C-alpha positions as CSV (number, residue, x, y, z in Angstrom):
1,X,93.3,74.7,191.7
2,X,96.4,74.7,189.6
3,X,99.6,75.5,191.3
4,X,100.9,77.4,188.3
5,X,98.5,78.6,185.6
6,X,99.8,80.0,182.3
7,X,97.0,81.6,180.1
8,X,97.5,82.9,176.6
9,X,101.2,83.6,177.1
10,X,102.7,85.4,174.1
11,X,106.1,87.1,173.7
12,X,107.1,89.1,170.7
13,X,110.6,90.4,169.9
14,X,109.9,93.1,167.3
15,X,108.4,91.2,164.4
16,X,109.3,87.7,165.8
17,X,106.8,85.8,167.9
18,X,108.8,83.6,170.1
19,X,105.9,82.3,172.2
20,X,102.4,82.3,170.7
21,X,99.3,82.0,172.9
22,X,100.7,79.2,175.1
23,X,98.4,77.9,178.0
24,X,99.1,75.1,180.5
25,X,98.7,74.3,184.1
26,X,101.1,72.6,186.6
27,X,99.6,70.8,189.5
28,X,101.1,70.6,193.0
29,X,103.7,67.9,193.5
30,X,104.3,67.0,189.8
31,X,107.2,67.1,187.4
32,X,105.9,69.0,184.3
33,X,108.3,69.1,181.3
34,X,108.4,71.3,178.2
35,X,110.0,69.7,175.2
36,X,110.6,70.7,171.6
37,X,113.3,71.1,168.9
38,X,116.0,73.8,169.1
39,X,114.4,77.2,168.8
40,X,111.0,76.1,169.7
41,X,110.5,78.7,172.4
42,X,111.1,76.5,175.5
43,X,113.6,78.7,177.3
44,X,111.6,81.8,176.4
45,X,108.7,80.3,178.2
46,X,110.9,79.7,181.2
47,X,112.2,83.3,181.1
48,X,108.6,84.5,181.0
49,X,107.6,82.3,184.0
50,X,110.6,83.6,186.0
51,X,109.8,87.2,184.8
52,X,113.2,87.7,183.2
53,X,111.0,88.7,180.2
54,X,107.7,90.5,180.5
55,X,104.9,88.9,178.5
56,X,103.5,90.8,175.5
57,X,100.1,89.1,176.3
58,X,98.7,86.6,178.7
59,X,98.9,86.0,182.4
60,X,101.0,84.0,185.0
61,X,99.4,82.9,188.2
62,X,101.3,81.1,190.9
63,X,99.9,79.7,194.1
64,X,96.8,81.8,193.7
65,X,98.6,85.1,193.0
66,X,99.0,86.9,189.7
67,X,102.7,87.4,189.0
68,X,102.2,89.3,185.7
69,X,104.1,92.6,186.0
70,X,106.1,91.6,189.1
71,X,109.8,92.7,189.2
72,X,112.2,89.8,188.4
73,X,114.0,90.2,191.8
74,X,110.8,89.4,193.7
75,X,110.3,86.0,192.0
76,X,112.4,84.0,194.6
77,X,110.5,85.6,197.4
78,X,107.3,84.3,196.0
79,X,108.7,80.7,196.2
80,X,110.1,80.1,192.7
81,X,113.7,79.0,192.2
82,X,115.5,78.2,189.0
83,X,118.6,76.9,187.4
84,X,120.0,78.0,184.0
85,X,121.0,76.1,180.9
86,X,124.4,77.9,181.1
87,X,125.7,77.5,184.7
88,X,125.4,80.8,186.6
89,X,127.6,80.4,189.6
90,X,130.2,82.6,191.3
91,X,133.3,80.7,190.1
92,X,135.8,82.4,192.5
93,X,133.7,81.5,195.6
94,X,133.4,78.2,197.4
95,X,130.4,75.9,197.1
96,X,129.3,76.8,200.6
97,X,129.5,80.5,199.8
98,X,127.4,80.0,196.6
99,X,124.7,78.2,198.5
100,X,124.6,80.9,201.2
101,X,124.0,83.4,198.4
102,X,121.0,81.3,197.5
103,X,119.6,81.7,201.0
104,X,120.0,85.4,200.9
105,X,117.9,85.7,197.8
106,X,114.8,85.5,200.0
107,X,116.2,87.5,203.0
108,X,114.5,90.8,204.1
109,X,117.5,92.8,205.1
110,X,117.9,96.0,207.1
111,X,121.1,98.0,206.7
112,X,121.3,99.1,210.3
113,X,120.5,95.7,211.7
114,X,123.2,94.2,209.5
115,X,125.8,96.8,210.5
116,X,125.1,96.2,214.2
117,X,124.7,92.5,213.7
118,X,121.6,92.4,215.9
119,X,120.2,89.2,217.4
120,X,117.6,89.0,214.6
121,X,120.4,89.0,212.0
122,X,122.3,86.4,213.9
123,X,119.3,84.1,214.1
124,X,118.7,84.5,210.4
125,X,122.3,83.6,209.5
126,X,122.1,80.5,211.7
127,X,118.8,79.5,209.9
128,X,120.5,80.0,206.6
129,X,123.5,77.9,207.6
130,X,121.2,75.1,208.8
131,X,119.3,75.2,205.5
132,X,122.5,75.0,203.5
133,X,123.8,72.0,205.5
134,X,120.5,70.2,204.8
135,X,120.9,70.8,201.0
136,X,124.6,69.7,201.1
137,X,123.6,66.5,202.8
138,X,120.6,66.0,200.4
139,X,122.8,66.3,197.3
140,X,125.9,64.6,198.8
141,X,128.1,67.7,198.3
142,X,130.1,67.3,201.6
143,X,133.3,66.4,199.7
144,X,133.3,69.7,197.8
145,X,131.7,72.1,200.2
146,X,134.9,74.2,200.7
147,X,136.1,73.8,197.1
148,X,136.3,76.8,194.7
149,X,133.6,76.4,192.0
150,X,136.2,77.2,189.3
151,X,138.1,74.0,190.1
152,X,135.1,71.7,189.9
153,X,134.2,69.3,187.1
154,X,131.2,70.4,184.9
155,X,128.9,67.7,186.3
156,X,129.5,68.7,189.9
157,X,128.9,72.4,189.0
158,X,125.4,71.4,187.6
159,X,124.6,69.8,191.0
160,X,125.9,72.9,192.9
161,X,123.6,75.1,190.8
162,X,120.7,72.8,191.6
163,X,121.7,73.1,195.3
164,X,121.8,76.9,195.2
165,X,118.3,76.9,193.7
166,X,117.1,74.6,196.5
167,X,118.6,77.0,199.1
168,X,116.1,79.6,198.1
169,X,113.5,77.1,199.6
170,X,111.3,77.1,196.5
171,X,107.8,75.8,196.2
172,X,108.2,75.6,192.5
173,X,111.6,74.7,190.9
174,X,112.4,75.6,187.3
175,X,115.1,73.4,185.8
176,X,116.4,74.6,182.4
177,X,118.0,71.5,180.7
178,X,119.4,69.9,183.8
179,X,121.1,67.1,181.9
180,X,122.8,69.4,179.3
181,X,126.5,68.6,179.1
182,X,126.3,65.6,181.4
183,X,127.4,62.1,180.7
184,X,125.2,59.0,181.0
185,X,126.1,58.4,184.7
186,X,125.7,62.0,185.7
187,X,122.3,62.1,183.9
188,X,121.2,59.0,185.9
189,X,122.2,60.8,189.1
190,X,120.3,63.9,188.0
191,X,117.2,61.8,187.4
192,X,117.4,60.5,191.0
193,X,117.8,64.0,192.3
194,X,114.7,65.3,190.5
195,X,112.7,62.3,191.7
196,X,113.9,62.9,195.3
197,X,113.1,66.7,195.1
198,X,109.6,65.8,194.1
199,X,109.0,62.8,196.5
200,X,111.1,63.7,199.5
201,X,111.1,67.5,199.5
202,X,107.6,67.9,198.0
203,X,108.7,70.5,195.5
204,X,106.8,71.0,192.3
205,X,109.1,70.9,189.2
206,X,108.8,72.7,185.9
207,X,111.5,71.5,183.5
208,X,112.8,72.1,180.0
209,X,114.7,69.1,178.7
210,X,116.1,67.6,175.4
211,X,117.0,64.1,176.8
212,X,113.9,62.1,176.2
213,X,115.1,59.2,178.3
214,X,115.3,61.6,181.3
215,X,111.9,63.1,180.4
216,X,110.3,59.7,180.3
217,X,111.8,58.7,183.7
218,X,110.9,61.7,185.8
219,X,107.9,63.5,184.1
220,X,104.3,63.2,185.1
221,X,103.1,65.3,182.2
222,X,104.8,66.8,179.1
223,X,104.1,69.8,176.9
224,X,105.5,69.8,173.4
225,X,106.0,73.1,171.6
226,X,107.4,74.1,168.2
227,X,107.8,77.6,166.7
228,X,106.3,79.0,170.0
229,X,103.1,77.1,169.6
230,X,101.6,74.2,171.6
231,X,101.7,70.9,169.8
232,X,100.6,68.3,172.4
233,X,100.2,67.7,176.1
234,X,99.9,64.5,178.1
235,X,102.0,61.7,179.5
236,X,105.5,61.2,178.1
237,X,104.3,58.2,176.1
238,X,101.3,60.1,174.7
239,X,103.3,63.1,173.6
240,X,106.2,61.1,172.1
241,X,103.7,59.2,170.0
242,X,101.8,62.3,168.8
243,X,102.1,62.7,165.0
244,X,102.8,66.4,165.2
245,X,105.6,65.9,167.7
246,X,107.2,63.2,165.6
247,X,107.0,65.5,162.5
248,X,108.6,68.4,164.5
249,X,111.5,66.2,165.6
250,X,112.0,64.0,162.5
251,X,110.4,66.0,159.7
252,X,107.4,65.0,157.5
């Protein structure tokens, strides 16, 4: 059974069809990447899967459950974490504080228990801190753990956002253009992180990416879209050699 199953997904904004009858399946333990030219509908698909947008038509099933119609704030609790193309961190908080916020995204809080700081709350906070420490070690963020995000280089911020997504303890991780704005060395590092997330942490990855060298290095399967429609699906080599994909990128 597919881990993530997208069937007939369509999104219309007024008279504009941004995503048009897209269907695909993501298997457990793979890196599945969506590619396409600018404006192809890739990020819209991401926003539909993470329920930031409600689909006009179609269904989204994750881990055997139908997510269609679920409130966006419940997505993390279902085991889906994500990063954003434009970094969405709390700039005037430390790296550690940002990661702890990621942990709290899945917490079931009780106002009175929090006010009284009951033992259950203390245990949860200790569990969150242990989870954050593991992520800091995994992504080698020890040197910046107490640094304010506003003072960090762009490439480090991208890793911090990845870390915060991992702190939600996802089963499925959505990466929206993880190499965007990175130099060659930083992109190489990101490729290693993605491979380790898959191989060492056992997390399934759904990714949108423009850098085809990164796509080829880390992806098990690729979906190419253009004008909201599906063009091709297969291995990175198969999709890159597909005539419709070549035409979409280079023109007829």
